[in-house]
C-alpha positions in Angstrom: -6.6 6.7 -32.3 -3.8 4.4 -32.4 -2.2 6.3 -29.6 -5.3 6.1 -27.1 -5.5 2.2 -27.7 -2.1 2.4 -26.4 -2.4 4.3 -23.6 -5.5 2.8 -22.4 -3.6 -0.8 -23.0 -0.7 0.3 -21.0 -2.9 1.2 -18.0 -4.7 -2.1 -18.2 -1.1 -3.6 -17.4 0.0 -1.7 -14.9 1.5 -5.0 -12.9 1.5 -6.0 -9.2 -0.8 -4.3 -7.0 2.0 -2.9 -5.1 4.3 -1.6 -7.3 4.6 2.1 -7.5 4.3 5.6 -6.0 2.3 5.7 -2.9 1.7 9.4 -1.5 -0.1 10.6 1.5 0.0 11.6 5.2 0.4 10.2 8.7 0.4 12.1 11.9 -1.0 12.5 15.5 -3.7 15.0 14.8 -5.4 16.2 12.1 -3.5 19.7 12.4 0.3 17.9 12.8 0.5 16.0 9.7 3.7 14.6 7.9 4.0 13.8 4.3 4.9 10.4 2.7 6.3 9.2 -0.2 6.9 5.1 -0.9 8.4 3.9 -4.2 7.7 0.3 -4.2 8.8 -2.5 -6.3 7.5 -5.9 -6.6 9.5 -9.0 -8.1 6.6 -10.9 -8.0 8.1 -12.8 -4.8 9.4 -9.9 -2.8 8.9 -6.2 -2.1 11.4 -3.7 -2.1 11.1 0.3 -2.3 12.5 3.5 -1.0 11.1 5.9 1.5 10.9 9.9 0.5 12.6 9.7 -3.0 15.5 11.8 -4.0 18.8 13.1 -2.7 18.3 11.8 1.0 16.0 8.7 -0.2 16.0 6.0 2.5 15.6 2.4 1.3 13.3 0.3 2.7 14.7 -2.0 5.7 11.9 -4.4 5.4 8.9 -4.4 3.2 6.5 -7.5 3.6 3.1 -8.2 1.4 1.1 -10.9 3.3 -1.9 -11.8 1.0 -4.4 -14.0 2.6 -6.4 -15.2 -0.3 -10.1 -15.2 -0.8 -12.9 -17.6 -1.7 -15.2 -17.5 -4.5 -18.9 -17.3 -3.7 -20.8 -20.4 -3.6 -23.9 -21.4 -5.5 -23.5 -18.9 -8.3 -24.3 -20.6 -11.9 -26.7 -20.7 -14.9 -29.5 -21.9 -13.7 -29.6 -19.4 -10.8 -31.7 -17.0 -12.6 -29.9 -13.8 -10.8 -30.5 -14.9 -7.1 -27.8 -14.0 -5.0 -25.2 -16.8 -4.3 -26.1 -18.7 -1.3 -22.4 -17.9 0.5 -21.1 -14.7 -0.9 -17.6 -14.4 -2.4 -15.1 -13.4 0.0 -12.4 -11.4 -1.0 -8.0 -11.6 -0.7 -7.0 -9.5 2.3 -3.4 -7.4 1.6 -1.5 -6.6 4.2 1.6 -4.7 4.1 4.7 -4.4 6.5 7.4 -1.7 6.2 10.3 -1.1 9.0 12.4 2.3 7.6 15.6 3.4 9.3 15.7 6.8 8.7 16.9 10.4 10.0 15.2 13.6 11.0 16.6 17.0 10.0 19.2 17.1 12.7 20.8 13.8 11.2 19.2 11.9 14.6 17.9 8.2 14.0 14.5 7.5 13.4 12.8 4.2 13.3 9.5 4.0 11.4 7.3 0.8 11.6 3.8 0.5 9.4 1.8 -1.9 9.0 -1.6 -1.5 7.1 -4.3 -2.8 4.8 -4.4 -2.3 1.0 -7.9 -1.3 0.1 -9.4 -1.5 -3.7 -6.7 -3.6 -4.7 -8.4 -4.1 -8.1 -8.8 -0.5 -9.2 -6.3 2.1 -9.8 -7.3 4.5 -7.2 -6.1 1.7 -4.4 -4.9 2.7 -1.0 -3.3 1.5 2.1 -4.2 2.5 5.5 -2.8 1.6 8.6 -0.7 2.5 11.6 2.5 4.3 11.8 4.6 4.6 14.6 8.1 6.7 14.4 10.8 6.0 17.2 13.2 8.6 18.1 15.6 9.0 21.1 13.3 6.3 23.3 10.0 8.6 22.6 7.8 6.7 20.3 4.6 8.4 18.5 1.9 6.5 16.6 -1.1 7.7 14.7 -3.0 6.5 11.6 -1.7 6.9 8.0 -3.1 6.6 4.4 -1.1 6.4 1.2 -2.6 6.6 -2.3 -1.1 4.8 -5.1 -0.4 7.6 -7.8 
């Protein structure tokens, strides 16, 4: 029983919403998808991490999290009798920006820029969706991406 409580407590204390391992895909077509693995750290002020961890891991050149604060609901109170608030709450918006200087299988430079929005921020199954652009040899390919926190 104590082990179960410790596991539940550890899950509840997972830290900053951006911190963790994120896995997903990007690609110009459903049939052409490339795997993405990001390990992100956040110390409360700055974000850092690595792309494709392992022997060929690449540090994130730029990792930024911009949070637009939300607003509480207006008109909610004890005497509201269960009615909807006059003005509903506005949730905060978490925007991320990554820049990565990677290499392709032949060792040629590949510049990656990703901009996305974090979804389900307060839940364990949060994800980031947005636009992923890879430039190599002067050719840029842009597509949607989605990564989910593991």
